[in-house]
C-alpha positions in Angstrom: 23.6 -67.0 -18.6 22.3 -66.7 -22.1 20.3 -64.0 -23.7 18.4 -63.8 -26.9 19.7 -61.4 -29.4 19.0 -60.4 -33.0 21.5 -61.6 -35.5 21.9 -60.4 -39.1 20.8 -62.8 -41.8 23.6 -65.2 -42.5 25.4 -64.2 -39.3 24.7 -67.5 -37.5 27.1 -69.4 -39.8 26.7 -72.1 -42.4 23.2 -73.4 -42.9 22.6 -77.1 -43.7 22.8 -76.4 -47.4 26.3 -74.9 -47.0 25.3 -71.3 -47.6 25.9 -68.4 -45.2 28.9 -67.0 -43.3 30.9 -69.1 -41.0 31.7 -66.3 -38.6 29.8 -67.6 -35.6 29.6 -71.3 -36.3 32.6 -73.5 -36.8 33.2 -74.3 -40.5 33.7 -78.0 -39.8 30.1 -78.3 -38.6 28.2 -81.3 -40.1 24.4 -80.8 -40.4 21.3 -82.9 -40.5 17.9 -81.5 -41.3 14.4 -82.9 -40.8 11.2 -81.3 -42.3 8.4 -81.2 -39.8 5.8 -79.6 -42.0 2.5 -81.5 -41.9 4.0 -84.3 -39.8 2.2 -85.9 -36.9 3.9 -87.1 -33.7 6.3 -84.2 -34.2 8.1 -84.3 -30.8 8.9 -88.1 -30.8 9.9 -87.8 -34.4 12.3 -85.0 -33.6 13.8 -86.9 -30.7 14.2 -90.0 -32.8 15.9 -88.0 -35.5 18.3 -86.4 -33.0 19.0 -89.8 -31.4 19.9 -91.2 -34.8 22.2 -88.3 -35.5 23.9 -88.7 -32.1 24.3 -92.4 -32.7 25.9 -91.7 -36.2 28.2 -89.1 -34.6 29.4 -91.4 -31.9 27.6 -89.7 -28.9 25.5 -92.9 -28.5 25.8 -95.4 -27.2 27.5 -93.4 -24.5 30.7 -94.8 -23.1 30.6 -92.8 -19.8 28.1 -91.1 -17.5 29.2 -87.7 -18.8 28.6 -88.7 -22.4 25.2 -90.2 -21.6 24.3 -87.0 -19.8 25.4 -84.8 -22.7 23.3 -86.9 -25.1 20.3 -86.7 -22.8 20.7 -83.0 -22.6 20.6 -82.7 -26.4 17.4 -84.8 -26.6 15.8 -82.7 -23.9 16.7 -79.4 -25.7 15.3 -80.8 -29.0 12.0 -81.7 -27.2 11.7 -78.4 -25.5 12.4 -76.3 -28.7 10.1 -78.4 -30.8 7.3 -78.3 -28.2 7.6 -74.5 -27.8 7.2 -74.2 -31.6 4.1 -76.4 -31.4 2.5 -74.5 -28.5 3.6 -70.9 -29.1 4.3 -70.6 -32.8 2.5 -71.9 -35.8 4.2 -75.3 -35.4 7.8 -76.2 -36.3 8.7 -76.3 -40.0 12.2 -77.8 -39.7 14.7 -79.2 -37.2 18.4 -78.8 -37.9 21.2 -80.4 -35.9 24.8 -79.5 -36.5 27.9 -80.7 -34.8 31.5 -79.7 -34.6 34.3 -81.1 -32.5 33.5 -78.7 -29.7 29.7 -78.2 -29.8 26.3 -79.2 -31.1 23.8 -76.8 -32.4 20.0 -77.4 -32.5 17.8 -75.1 -34.6 14.1 -75.1 -34.9 12.5 -73.1 -37.7 8.9 -72.0 -37.2 6.5 -69.5 -38.7 5.6 -67.7 -35.5 6.1 -64.1 -34.7 6.6 -64.5 -30.9 9.8 -64.1 -29.0 10.7 -67.1 -26.7 11.9 -66.1 -23.2 12.7 -68.1 -20.1 10.2 -67.7 -17.3 10.5 -68.5 -13.6 9.1 -72.0 -13.2 5.7 -72.3 -11.3 6.2 -73.2 -7.7 2.8 -74.7 -7.3 3.7 -77.8 -9.4 1.7 -76.7 -12.4 3.0 -78.0 -15.7 4.3 -75.7 -18.4 6.5 -72.6 -18.4 9.8 -74.5 -18.0 10.9 -75.0 -21.6 13.1 -72.0 -22.2 14.3 -72.0 -18.6 15.5 -75.6 -19.2 17.2 -74.6 -22.5 18.9 -71.7 -20.8 20.2 -73.9 -18.0 21.5 -76.7 -20.3 23.0 -74.7 -23.1 26.2 -72.7 -23.7 24.1 -70.1 -25.5 20.8 -69.8 -27.3 19.0 -67.2 -29.3 16.6 -66.3 -32.1 17.4 -65.5 -35.6 15.0 -63.6 -37.9 15.2 -62.6 -41.5 14.0 -59.0 -42.0 10.7 -58.7 -43.9 10.0 -62.4 -43.7 7.7 -64.2 -41.2 8.9 -66.7 -38.7 12.2 -67.3 -36.9 14.9 -69.8 -36.1 15.3 -70.6 -32.4 18.8 -72.1 -31.8 20.7 -73.5 -28.9 24.4 -74.6 -28.6 25.5 -77.4 -26.3 29.1 -78.4 -25.5 30.4 -81.6 -27.0 31.2 -84.3 -24.4 34.8 -84.6 -23.4 
């Protein structure tokens, strides 16, 4: 299972602008970024952006059930991370999606100080509380990156590329 851990600045690999170390993220990763500042309909916009990237990268239309499930997992993780930023942070500032031949990385930048953590889902059927639990179950790994002495964070998740 995944845990959140603090990473040094730049230790998560190349950012969408090409800066940073490539120690933890494959150097062949291609990035897409979407600003979510002052946007309305943020969650559907983020899903549409992710769907477009998956289409451009050949994940959609899916040629098999496994590929379809992998694409649906990405869209669900995007929805959960963006929704968490809306509900528990000061709203998402940017969505980044990067792909390599073996994995896909989703990053949501927000201005909040909180620390996301999976919770045990409610048994009484109440909505809410499932977001990071879902992310933890679907992803190879996930975590939080912070830059010292700066507000906000980047919540990231890695998913396996379909076979």
